[in-house]
N, C-alpha and C positions, 0 to 999 in steps of 0.2 A: 501495500499500498505505502508505501514512504516511495519507492523509486517510482509510483504511478505521481504522485504529488510533486516528486519533483520533477518527471521528464515536465509537466504538466506547468508548472513555475516556470521553467526555461521555456519553453514553447510559448508562454503566453508575454513573457517579458521581451522574447526579443522581435516574437510576431507587433505588439506597441512598437516596438522599434525601426522596425520599419514601413510601419504605416506611418509613424514623425516622420519619416527621414523619404519619403517617396518622393519630392522635388528633388531632394538633394542627389537621387540614388538615378534620379533621372535624368538629372544634370550629367553626371558623370558617364551614363552610357551615350549623351549624344556628343559628349567632351573625346570621346574613343575607348576608355576601360571596356577592359574585354568584359566578358557576362562573366568568367571566371576568375576575374580581377574584384568585382562584386561577390561573387559567393561566395569566395574569401573571405572579404572584409567584413561580411555577417557571420561565417561561421565566427571567425576567429573575437570578433565583436561577443557573442553568447558562449564560448567555450573556454576564456581567460577563467570568469567563477568558477566554474566547474572545475577546471586543473586549479586551480589556488583550493576551491572543496578539496580536493581525489588528497590535497599534497595534505592540508590537515589533518584532513578521518586520515590518513594513513602517518602521521605519526600522532595522530591521539589511540588508533587501536594500538601501533607498537609498544607507548608508553604503560597506556591501557593493560599490556597483556603482559610486559615484565610484573607489576604489579599484580595482576590475579594469578599470577604463575607461581609467584610466590605463596600464594596461598593453596595450591594443589599439588597434591605427588601424583608422577608417573605422568603428566599429560604435558607433548610438546610448548612451550612458548610462542613460538612462532610459528604459525606453518605458512612453509614458502607460495605450495599451491595456493592458498588462501589470502593471501596478501595479493597475491598479481592477478587473480581471479573476479575478485571482487571486483577493484578501482578499475580491472578492465569494464567489465559489464557494465559498470557504473559512466564510464568515459566514452563506450559507446555505446549506449543510450541516451546523451547529455548529447551525441554527437548526429544523435536520430529526430530528437529534439529542436537544430538548429538549424538541423537540411529543411525545416520545412520552408521555415521563416525566410530561407535563405533563397529555397527554387520560390519563392513568391515574388523575390525584390529584382530577381533575376528575369523574369517575366513579365514585369513591368514595362505600358510603353513609356520610350522615350516624351514623346509630344503631347500626351497624355497627361503625364505627369508634369510637366513642362506648362499644360494650361493651365491647369487645378491649382488652385492657392487656396 
């Protein structure tokens, strides 16, 4: 449930970002920016907080695992496959949440974006 809420949050913030900057995106496309450049702009804007959150979460998990490991007997403190698989899955979910608004930004018609203000 937390993953669904996180993906919905990233998607909604990025969709709001794209809707507020349609004029800028249209201008960039008119001035010759490639669609890949605009796609990368939006994905980078969305993935920056996702990656910061993942980094903070992994650091907190390592610190928490060491604390809990001192309380338990016979259990590995850090399970490397888990510490790799979970952040990878979360990063992919964040990337999917960023990709949908990024595709919408690339589909902006530059003439319509510049006309509407």
